[in-house]
N, C-alpha and C positions, 0 to 999 in steps of 0.2 A: 504494500500500500504506500503510495507517495506520501512524503512527510507532510505536505500541506493538507492532507485529508485526515491526519491524526487529531481528532478533536479532544484533546486533553489539556484544557486551560488550567493553569496553576493559579489559584486564587491568592496565593502568597508569593507569587513570582515578582521579579524585579520591576515589572511594569504594572503591578496591581494598583487599581484605582486611577490609572491614567487612560487617556483617550488618544488614539492615533488615527490618522487618516492616511490611507495609502491609495495612490492613483495607479491605474493600469493593473489592478488587482485581479483581473479576470483569468490570468494565466501566467505561466513562467515565473520570472523574478518577482513580479508584483504579488502573485498568489503566495509564493514562498515567504515573502516579507510579512504579509498580513497574517499568515499562519504562525510564523515565528513570534510575532508580537503578541498574538492571542494566546499562544502557548505559555507565554511568560506573564500573563495576567492582564494585559491591556484589553480595553474594549476597542475594537478596530472598526472604523467606517471604511469599508472596502468599496472603491469607486472604479468604474470603467464605463466606457460608452456603450458596451454590450452587456446586457443583464445576465446572460446565461452563466458565465463563469463565476461571477460574484454571487449569484443566487445559489449555485452549487456549494460554494465555499461557505456561505452563511449557514446553509442547511447542515453542513458537516460539523460546524462549530457550535451549533445550538445556543444562540444567544450571545456568544462572545464576539461575533462579527455581524455588523449591520451593512447590508448592501445598498448602495445608492448609485443609480445611473447618472453619470456626469461626463461631459466632454470637456477636457481641460482647455480646449481652444475657445470655449464659450465663457467669457468673463462673467456674465450675469449668472450663469448656472453655477460656476465655481463659488462666487460670493454667496449665493443662496445656500449651497450645500454646507459650506464652512460655517455660516451663521447658524444654520439649523443644528450642526454638530455641537457648537458651543452652547446653544440654547438647551438642547436635549441632554447633554452630558456634563454641562457646567464649565467645560474648558476644552481646549485642544492643546495637548501636551507635545505631540509628535506629528510632524508631517513628513511623509516619504514620497518623493516624486519619482515614479517609475514609468508612467505612461510614455510610450515612444513608438515611432514608426520608422521604417527603413525602406527607402526606394533606391535600389542599387543600379547604377549605370555609370558610364564614363562622364566626367565633369562637363564635357562639351555637349552631352546629350541630355542633361538635366532640363526638364521643361519648367516653365514658369510655375505651372500648377504643382509639380512635384516639389519644387523648392519651397513654395508657399505652404503647402500642406505639411512638409517636414518641419519647418520652423514653427508652424502654428501649434503643433503638438510638443515637439522636443524642446523648444526654447520659449515660445510665448506661453505655452501651457505651464511651464515651470514658473514663469513670471506671474501668471494669474494666481496660481495656488499659493505661491510663497508670499506674494503681496498681501493676499487676504488673510493667510494664517499669521503672518508677522504682525499685523495690526492687533490681533487678539493677544498674541504671545507677549509683545512688548508692553501692552497695557497691564498684563498680569505679572510681568517681571520674570517669566521663565518660559522655556520651551526649546524645541530642537527641530531643525529642518535638515533632512538628508536628501540630497538629489542623487539619483542613480544616473550617472553619465555613461561614459565609455572610454576605454583606452584609445579609441580612434580620435578622441579630442586632443590627444597629446602626441600623435604620430600620424603622418600622412598614410592614407590607405587608398589604393586604386579602387575605383567604382563606388566610393563612399563619400564623395565631396560634400554633398548636402547634409548627410547624416553627421559626418565628423564636424562640420562647421556649426551645425545646430547644437551638438553636444558640447562643443567648446564654448558657445555662447551661454548655454545653461550653467556650465560649471563656473564661468567667470561671474555671471550674475549672482549665483549662490554665494560665492566668496565675497563679492562686493557688498551684498546685503548683510552677510555675516559681520563684516567690518563695521557697518553702520549701526547695527543693533546689538553689538556685543555688550555695550554698557547697560543694556536693558536686561541682561541675563539670558539672552537667547543665542544658541549656538547654531551655526550653519556649516555643514560639511558635504563633501562629495565622495561617493563611491564610484570608481571607474572600473567596471568589469571588462574583461577580455572576452574571448570566445566562450559562450555559455550555452548549455544544451537547452535551448528554447525553440519554440515554433519559428521565431524570427531567424534564428541561426540555421535551422534545418532547411528553411526555404532557400538558403544560399548553396546547399549541397546539390550534387547531381541527383536527378530524379530517382534513380534506382538505389541510391546510397542508404544503407541501413546502419553503417558504422561511421565514425568520424573519418572523413577523408584524410589520407596521409599528408596532403599538403597543408592541412590545418595544423597538424601537430609538428611536422618537420620543417615547415616553411616553404616558400615558393619564390625562387629567384626571378621568375618572369613578372611577378607582381611586387617585387621588392619587399616581400613579407618575411619576417623572422618566424621561426617556429615557437613552440611553447616549451621552455626548458623543463618544466615539471612533467611533460609528456602526457598530459590529459587536459580535457576542457573542463570548465567549471560546471557544477550543477547549480540550479537556482538557489538551493540551500546554502551553497558556499557564499554566494553574494548576500543572501539574507543574514547570515551570521555577521558579516562585516557591518551591515546596516544596523542591526540590533546593537552591536557594540557601540557604534558612534551615537546611537540614540539613548544609550543607557547612562546612568550616573558614573559608571566606570570610566567614561570619556568626558567627565565634567569639565576638564581643563583643555579640551581639544576643540578648536574651532578654526574655520578658514582653511581646512585641510582637504586634500584630494588623495584618497586611498586607492591605489591600483590593486585590483584583485584579478590578475590575469596570468598567473602561473609563471611570471617572469617574461612574458612575451614582448613587452616594450623595453626590456633590459633596464628597468628603473630600480 
């Protein structure tokens, strides 16, 4: 059984009594983050623009997760959902930005629509949610925002110009926001995954592939891509563990940081 289906919330866990909102929680990393926070005692508002995945997640966690359909590109919807979360649960302690899209093609073939759609979710979506959450957190004097970016934001990738640029924008926005609101007791950090076993990643593999293509692990000179020194790709739970740490009190003196979780792929 996948970890994100194990409905065993810990009423005395490190996030007990706290409320978290996770975007892109319908599958992959977002679902794993929502489950990891719920398992440690948080009440999680799981959002996605598709109801199916978050409804399944909420059903599995029996009251520990509340599903809310929300498109991060819609500023009005974001403001409404975050206001409802604060009203219904008394506070918003943790925001995790996971929602993301990938349109892969050469930079010269990126259409205006693909560029706009990619930035609308990956960058502007982070702006919408973080702005709304930060206003509540700063007024309260505590809180934590974690943006799930990508190692592609820190190293050029062929076929990923729009995605990499949007993730770089989201990462820098998160860190600038964190600098401005640090005196209010709110921390802002970025987790930058590398290749992770999600539906988005598998969509990049050859159609018949059932295992990780060797070029992903070993590198590919034709695309100027290094391999993964640890010899494996991440699971969504690997990324969720890093997010949970940065959102926890164990990281209370960590802000404005970008943690790469990529098996050494970017040689950082």
